[in-house]
C-alpha positions in Angstrom: -22.9 64.9 -192.3 -20.8 67.9 -193.1 -17.0 67.2 -192.8 -15.4 70.5 -193.6 -11.6 70.5 -193.8 -9.8 73.7 -193.6 -6.2 74.0 -194.8 -3.7 76.9 -195.0 -4.7 77.3 -198.7 -8.3 77.7 -197.8 -7.4 80.9 -195.8 -6.1 82.7 -198.9 -8.4 85.6 -199.8 -10.4 85.1 -203.0 -10.2 81.3 -202.7 -13.0 79.1 -201.6 -12.0 75.4 -201.3 -14.9 73.0 -201.0 -14.5 69.3 -200.5 -17.2 67.0 -201.7 -17.4 63.2 -201.2 -17.3 61.5 -204.7 -19.4 58.3 -205.3 -16.4 56.2 -204.4 -16.3 57.9 -201.0 -13.1 59.7 -201.9 -12.7 63.5 -201.8 -12.2 65.9 -204.6 -11.4 69.6 -204.4 -13.1 72.3 -206.3 -11.2 75.7 -206.2 -13.3 78.8 -206.9 -11.2 81.9 -207.6 -12.4 85.5 -208.1 -9.1 87.1 -208.8 -7.7 89.0 -211.8 -5.3 86.9 -213.8 -2.4 88.7 -215.5 0.9 87.7 -217.0 4.2 89.7 -217.3 7.4 88.3 -218.8 6.0 84.7 -218.7 5.0 85.0 -215.1 1.3 84.4 -214.6 -0.2 85.6 -211.4 -3.6 86.0 -209.7 -4.4 89.3 -208.0 -7.2 89.5 -205.5 -9.3 92.5 -206.4 -9.1 95.4 -204.1 -10.3 98.8 -205.1 -7.6 101.0 -206.5 -4.8 100.6 -209.0 -3.9 97.1 -210.3 -0.3 97.8 -209.8 -0.8 98.7 -206.1 -3.0 95.7 -205.4 -0.4 93.4 -206.9 2.5 94.9 -205.0 0.6 94.8 -201.7 0.0 91.1 -202.3 3.6 90.4 -203.0 3.3 89.9 -206.7 6.4 90.5 -208.7 5.1 93.1 -211.3 7.9 95.1 -212.8 7.3 98.8 -213.0 9.1 102.1 -213.2 7.3 105.5 -213.5 3.8 104.8 -212.3 2.5 107.5 -214.6 1.7 105.4 -217.7 4.6 106.7 -219.8 7.4 104.1 -219.7 5.4 100.9 -220.2 7.5 98.7 -217.8 4.3 97.7 -216.0 2.6 96.3 -219.1 0.6 93.1 -218.4 -1.5 90.7 -220.4 -4.9 90.3 -218.7 -6.5 87.0 -219.0 -9.3 87.6 -216.4 -10.3 91.2 -216.0 -13.5 91.0 -213.9 -13.9 94.4 -212.1 -11.2 96.3 -214.1 -11.9 99.8 -215.6 -11.9 100.4 -219.3 -8.5 101.6 -220.7 -7.8 105.2 -220.2 -6.2 107.7 -222.6 -2.7 107.1 -221.4 -3.1 103.3 -221.9 -4.5 103.9 -225.4 -1.6 106.2 -226.3 1.1 103.9 -225.0 -0.2 100.5 -226.0 -2.1 101.5 -229.1 -3.6 98.3 -230.7 -2.1 95.9 -228.1 -5.2 96.9 -225.9 -7.3 94.8 -228.2 -5.0 91.8 -227.4 -5.6 92.1 -223.7 -2.6 94.2 -222.7 -3.0 96.9 -219.9 -0.7 99.1 -217.9 -0.9 98.0 -214.3 -0.2 101.5 -213.1 -3.2 102.8 -214.9 -5.8 100.0 -214.8 -8.3 100.6 -212.0 -10.0 97.9 -209.9 -13.5 99.1 -209.5 -15.0 96.3 -207.4 -14.0 94.0 -204.7 -15.6 90.5 -204.8 -16.4 88.4 -201.8 
């Protein structure tokens, strides 16, 4: 018997919530996410991958990423990337602005390109 339960949270793009009966006949929830995980100023957020700039995707999804110039020169949109599935390699503007911080996972959200959308 398949007893699927849908909740408001199960309708969020990028999340698949599956409930399985445990041996004790209780339910446990497994959450599968395919988003990009970033952090800025101690605020960690998940961004659902949509082709285009990482900053644009985040702002369209209501994520509070701070930015200013959108050209890769000011550095206000610098984020630390924890899960980067589908992101482009750093471009020359990022390399020039962030230097060695790129190796520590930092990117400019206005320059990082999302290449793939996952479903």
